[in-house]
C-alpha positions in Angstrom: 70.5 97.1 70.7 73.2 96.4 73.2 76.6 95.5 71.8 78.0 92.1 73.1 81.6 91.1 72.8 82.8 87.6 73.6 86.5 87.3 74.2 88.6 84.3 75.3 92.3 85.2 75.3 95.0 82.8 74.0 97.8 82.2 76.6 100.1 84.7 74.8 97.3 87.3 74.9 97.1 87.4 78.7 98.6 90.4 80.4 100.6 90.6 83.6 100.6 94.4 84.1 98.2 97.3 84.3 99.6 99.9 81.8 102.2 99.3 79.1 100.0 97.1 76.9 98.1 97.8 73.8 94.3 97.1 74.0 93.1 93.8 72.8 89.8 95.3 71.7 88.1 98.7 71.5 84.5 98.9 72.9 81.8 101.5 73.3 80.3 102.5 76.6 77.3 100.2 77.4 79.0 97.1 75.8 78.5 93.7 77.4 81.8 91.8 77.7 81.6 88.0 78.0 85.1 87.1 79.1 87.2 84.1 80.1 89.8 84.7 82.8 92.5 82.2 83.8 93.4 81.5 87.4 96.3 83.1 89.1 98.6 80.2 88.1 97.8 80.5 84.5 96.2 77.1 84.6 99.6 75.4 85.2 98.8 74.0 88.7 96.4 71.1 88.3 97.2 68.7 91.1 98.9 68.5 94.5 102.2 67.6 93.0 102.3 70.7 90.7 104.2 73.0 93.0 103.9 76.6 91.7 107.6 77.2 92.0 108.2 74.2 89.7 105.5 74.5 87.0 105.0 78.3 86.9 107.1 81.2 85.9 106.9 83.1 89.2 107.5 86.4 87.3 104.3 85.8 85.3 101.6 85.0 87.9 98.1 86.6 88.2 97.3 87.0 84.5 94.4 89.4 83.5 92.2 89.4 80.4 92.5 92.7 78.5 93.0 95.6 78.5 90.0 97.0 76.7 89.9 100.5 75.3 86.6 102.2 76.2 85.8 104.7 73.5 85.5 108.3 74.8 87.2 107.6 78.2 89.5 110.4 79.1 91.5 111.4 82.2 89.1 112.9 84.7 86.2 110.6 83.8 85.1 107.5 85.7 84.8 104.0 84.3 81.8 102.0 85.7 82.1 98.2 85.5 79.0 96.2 86.5 79.6 92.5 87.2 76.6 90.6 85.7 77.8 87.1 86.4 80.9 85.3 87.7 80.9 81.5 87.0 83.6 79.0 87.6 84.9 77.5 84.3 86.1 74.2 85.7 85.0 71.7 88.3 88.2 72.1 90.3 90.1 75.0 91.8 93.5 75.4 93.5 95.0 77.0 96.6 98.6 76.9 97.9 101.1 78.2 100.3 104.3 79.9 99.0 107.6 79.9 100.9 107.8 83.7 101.0 104.3 84.9 100.4 101.4 85.2 102.9 100.5 86.8 106.2 102.0 84.2 108.5 105.4 83.5 106.9 108.6 85.5 106.4 108.6 87.6 103.3 111.0 90.0 101.5 109.6 92.8 103.7 109.3 90.8 106.9 112.7 89.3 107.2 113.0 86.2 109.4 115.9 83.8 110.3 113.7 80.8 110.5 112.9 78.6 107.5 110.0 79.7 105.3 106.7 77.7 105.3 106.5 74.6 103.2 105.1 75.0 99.7 101.9 72.9 99.5 99.0 72.7 97.1 95.3 72.0 97.8 92.8 70.9 95.2 89.1 71.9 95.8 86.1 70.3 94.2 83.8 72.9 92.6 80.1 71.9 92.3 78.3 74.8 90.7 74.9 73.1 90.7 75.1 72.5 94.4 76.7 75.9 95.1 79.6 74.5 97.1 83.4 74.1 97.1 84.9 71.1 98.9 88.0 71.4 101.0 90.3 68.4 101.6 93.0 68.4 104.2 96.3 67.3 102.8 97.2 65.3 106.0 94.3 63.3 107.3 90.8 62.5 105.9 89.0 65.7 106.9 86.8 67.4 104.3 84.3 70.1 104.6 81.9 71.9 102.2 81.8 75.7 102.0 79.4 77.9 100.0 80.5 78.9 96.5 80.9 82.6 96.5 82.6 83.7 93.2 84.5 86.9 93.1 87.4 88.6 91.2 90.5 89.5 93.1 92.1 91.6 90.3 90.4 94.4 88.3 91.4 97.8 87.3 92.5 100.3 84.7 95.9 101.6 83.5 97.7 103.9 86.1 98.5 107.5 85.2 101.8 109.1 84.3 102.8 106.3 81.9 103.3 104.0 84.9 103.2 100.2 84.6 102.2 98.2 87.6 102.4 94.4 88.1 98.9 92.9 88.3 99.6 91.6 91.8 99.9 95.1 93.2 96.8 97.0 94.2 96.7 100.8 94.3 94.5 103.7 93.2 94.1 102.2 89.7 92.6 99.0 91.2 94.7 95.9 90.7 94.9 92.9 93.0 92.6 94.2 95.8 91.3 90.7 96.7 88.1 91.9 98.3 85.4 89.3 98.7 82.9 92.1 98.2 83.6 92.1 94.5 80.8 89.6 93.5 78.2 89.5 90.8 75.7 92.3 91.1 78.4 94.8 92.1 79.2 98.0 90.2 82.9 99.1 90.5 84.1 102.6 89.7 87.6 103.6 88.6 89.1 106.9 87.9 90.3 107.1 84.3 94.0 107.9 84.0 94.7 107.4 80.3 92.7 107.7 77.1 90.5 104.6 76.8 90.9 103.7 80.5 92.4 100.3 79.5 90.3 98.1 81.7 91.3 94.5 82.6 90.3 91.8 85.0 91.4 88.3 86.3 92.2 86.3 89.4 88.9 84.6 89.8 88.2 83.1 93.3 85.5 80.5 94.0 85.6 82.0 97.5 88.1 83.7 99.8 88.3 84.4 103.5 88.9 88.0 104.6 92.5 88.9 104.3 93.5 86.0 102.0 95.8 85.1 104.9 97.8 82.3 103.3 98.3 84.3 100.1 95.9 82.5 97.8 92.1 82.0 97.7 90.3 79.1 96.0 91.8 80.1 92.7 89.8 79.4 89.6 89.3 80.1 85.9 86.1 82.1 85.4 83.5 82.9 82.7 82.6 86.4 83.7 80.2 88.9 82.1 80.5 92.6 82.8 78.9 95.8 81.4 81.3 98.8 81.0 80.0 102.4 81.0 81.4 105.8 81.3 80.7 108.8 83.6 82.0 111.9 81.9 83.7 114.7 83.8 83.4 113.0 87.2 86.6 111.8 88.9 87.0 108.9 91.3 90.0 109.1 93.6 90.2 105.4 94.6 88.3 102.3 93.4 84.7 102.3 94.7 82.1 99.6 94.8 78.3 99.8 94.9 75.6 97.2 95.5 71.9 97.5 95.9 72.5 97.8 99.7 75.8 99.6 100.2 78.5 101.9 99.1 82.2 101.0 99.5 85.6 102.7 99.2 88.9 100.9 99.0 92.3 101.8 100.2 95.5 100.0 99.2 98.9 100.7 100.9 101.4 99.5 103.5 101.1 99.4 106.5 97.6 98.1 106.9 96.6 101.2 109.0 97.2 103.4 106.0 95.1 101.2 103.8 92.4 101.5 106.4 92.8 105.3 106.6 92.6 105.7 102.8 89.4 103.7 102.6 87.8 105.5 105.5 88.9 108.9 104.3 87.3 108.3 100.9 84.0 107.0 102.4 83.8 110.0 104.8 84.4 112.6 102.0 82.2 110.7 99.5 79.4 110.6 102.0 79.8 114.3 102.9 79.6 115.2 99.2 76.6 112.9 98.5 74.4 113.9 101.5 75.6 117.5 101.8 77.1 117.0 105.2 79.9 118.9 107.0 83.0 116.7 106.9 83.0 116.1 110.7 79.3 115.2 110.6 80.1 112.6 107.9 83.1 111.4 110.0 80.8 110.9 113.0 78.2 109.1 110.8 80.8 106.7 109.3 82.3 106.1 112.8 79.0 104.7 114.1 77.5 103.1 111.0 80.4 102.0 108.9 81.9 98.6 108.4 85.5 97.7 107.5 85.9 94.4 105.5 89.5 93.3 104.9 90.6 92.7 101.4 94.2 91.3 101.5 97.0 91.3 104.0 99.6 89.5 101.8 100.1 91.5 98.5 102.8 94.1 97.9 100.1 96.6 99.1 97.4 95.6 101.6 93.7 96.5 100.9 91.0 97.6 103.2 87.3 98.4 102.4 85.1 100.9 104.1 81.4 100.1 103.7 78.2 102.0 104.5 74.6 100.7 104.3 72.6 102.9 101.9 69.8 103.3 104.4 72.0 106.0 106.1 72.2 108.1 102.9 68.7 109.5 103.0 67.8 108.1 99.5 70.6 109.9 97.7 72.0 108.0 94.7 75.7 107.9 93.8 76.8 108.7 90.3 73.3 109.8 89.4 72.0 106.2 89.6 74.4 104.5 87.3 74.4 101.3 89.4 70.6 100.9 89.2 70.7 101.5 85.4 73.4 98.9 84.8 71.7 96.4 87.1 68.5 96.8 85.0 70.6 96.4 81.8 72.1 93.2 83.3 68.7 91.8 84.0 67.6 92.4 80.4 70.8 90.7 79.1 70.3 87.7 81.4 66.6 87.4 80.4 67.7 87.2 76.7 70.3 84.5 77.2 
């Protein structure tokens, strides 16, 4: 019988780092985790007058739920996390501009003499039954509906070498990658760096455009269910994603070109290993068949994704079919709800 753990953290149980925290629970591989995650503002921004700089502690943004110690996980293993469902927990969500955060304003690394952009808050209506979020312009009467497309911006494991990283920073451990590809039905893979892996997630988005250009998505609390599993003795150099249709590699760095190169390098070498191709043959295949969705261009590191349709892999399965096995386990769990 599958173990199921439901966990809703109290505000003081939320974490703001990967690494440096004791686990909130210990779980076995194969456990279903039913989790509540708070939005990136910790639920403090609830209306257009709640400017984040006034109502939030800006040193404690982007909380995550966890970490969870996965029994048996050791450095050199891979943690597999299958996203069963991601469901908005409220009928509203928030987005905002920050004076020194985003792709089109001066930041601490892009110094400008002109004044920063205005801090402004937008409130979105969330209609789960209709499958939409509703945008309202702050100046004028314009509104428009967009498809609800829930995802998680932040997910990962503890870094290696006793390092502690803020949740907002993406890197090889995962973190705030902000890729819209991380939807329900996806299996994510993380290299284990410390005993127990210490997995955590948060930063739910009702939807997000590629790049998260203004620095925030449609930020929402989420009720999210995942299944965690362990692949022993197999390393994973950067976070990877798998769907029924595609394999994806991520790269997080600055400048954006290096994030792109990291993701492409991993997809090329991963494909070469899976299919048994010479490296340059795999390079040629990815050059012609690959895609490159943008994750974020606003965080301390930027994130790019390299993506390949599975039809070009000749029927070869990654990680000996873990994704298909977890997808089937998710279907059994959902059928029993």
